[in-house]
C-alpha positions in Angstrom: -7.0 6.7 42.2 -4.0 5.4 43.6 -2.9 1.8 43.3 -2.2 0.0 46.6 1.1 -1.8 47.4 -0.6 -4.8 49.1 2.6 -6.6 49.2 6.4 -6.2 48.1 7.8 -9.2 46.6 11.0 -10.5 44.9 10.4 -12.1 41.1 12.4 -13.9 38.8 10.9 -14.2 35.2 11.8 -17.4 33.7 13.6 -17.5 30.4 11.7 -18.4 27.2 13.6 -21.8 27.2 12.4 -22.6 31.1 8.9 -21.9 29.7 8.7 -18.2 30.3 7.5 -15.2 28.4 9.8 -14.0 25.2 8.9 -10.4 25.6 9.3 -8.0 28.5 6.5 -7.3 31.3 5.7 -3.7 32.3 4.2 -1.8 35.1 0.8 -2.4 35.2 1.3 -6.1 34.2 -1.7 -8.2 35.5 -0.8 -12.1 35.4 -2.1 -14.5 37.9 -0.7 -14.9 41.7 -0.6 -18.6 41.9 -0.3 -19.8 45.6 -2.2 -22.9 47.7 -3.5 -24.1 44.3 -5.4 -20.9 43.4 -4.8 -18.3 40.8 -5.7 -14.6 41.8 -5.4 -11.4 39.8 -2.5 -9.0 41.0 -1.4 -6.0 39.1 2.5 -5.3 39.4 4.3 -2.1 39.7 8.3 -2.4 39.5 9.8 0.4 41.0 13.4 0.1 40.1 12.6 -0.1 36.2 10.2 0.2 33.2 10.4 -3.2 32.1 11.3 -6.5 33.1 13.1 -8.9 30.6 13.3 -12.6 30.9 15.8 -13.7 33.0 15.4 -11.0 35.3 14.9 -10.8 39.1 13.2 -7.5 40.0 11.3 -6.0 43.2 7.7 -5.9 42.5 4.9 -4.3 44.4 1.7 -6.3 44.1 -2.2 -5.0 44.2 -4.5 -7.6 44.7 -7.9 -7.6 43.0 -9.6 -9.2 46.1 -7.6 -8.3 48.7 -9.7 -9.5 51.3 -9.2 -13.2 50.1 -5.7 -13.0 51.1 -5.4 -11.5 54.6 -4.1 -14.0 56.8 -2.8 -16.1 54.0 0.2 -14.6 52.9 3.1 -14.1 54.8 6.6 -12.9 54.8 9.1 -15.5 53.0 6.2 -17.3 51.2 6.9 -18.5 47.9 4.3 -18.1 44.8 4.1 -18.5 41.2 3.3 -16.0 38.2 1.3 -17.6 35.8 -0.4 -16.5 32.6 -3.4 -18.9 32.3 -1.8 -22.2 33.2 1.7 -21.3 32.0 4.1 -20.3 35.0 5.9 -17.5 33.7 7.8 -16.2 37.0 8.5 -17.3 40.7 8.6 -15.2 43.5 8.7 -14.7 47.1 6.8 -12.5 49.6 9.2 -9.9 51.2 7.0 -7.6 53.1 3.3 -7.2 53.6 2.2 -3.7 53.2 -1.1 -2.3 52.6 -3.0 -5.4 52.4 -5.2 -5.2 55.4 -5.9 -1.6 54.6 -7.0 -2.6 50.9 -9.3 -5.4 52.5 -11.0 -3.0 54.8 -11.6 -0.4 51.6 -12.5 -3.1 49.4 -15.2 -4.1 51.9 -16.5 -0.8 52.5 -16.9 -0.4 48.8 -19.0 -3.5 48.1 
């Protein structure tokens, strides 16, 4: 099954000395997408690279595990954090809303 592209974002991965990862992230990386004081699971796809190193800024497509929770709450230009547990490893900004509503509808039909 094709993984949806719910949103497009630009993400900066913190350097280790900023509290970030010390190893690269790869496609299908699934950290938490943090906004409005809540963590949400989102799988990442990096269309322009195989791996993302600390200090890199990349374009990413994110697929939410619970897309229905985000419709009407996420908007272009919105800033968010990327976290692994309570540790912030990246900072991002939503650049486009893509398949979020369609993903939410599919999720509702399958539950």
